[in-house]
C-alpha angles and dihedrals in degrees: 000000000000092000089054090053093050089048092054090048089052091050092050092048092051088057091050095046093049097047109113089217090075112080134216099265090054092054090049090058091044094049091042089058096046115013094195087069090076087070088059092063114104123231088243090056092047091046088064093064128075121257089255092051092049091047091051092050089049089050092049091051094050 
């Protein structure tokens, strides 16, 4: 039961992270608070950032 709840949270979080309304600065904070969230970003979302921004997000997540 708990695993199902966590799965739903992850799915909801993916929707939030990949919403174009959220900006780069917000994502930096979110990823800084939980590095695993970087892995939830879609390629499409990452493509919307500059190379420098993508590299910075990756660095924050490492």
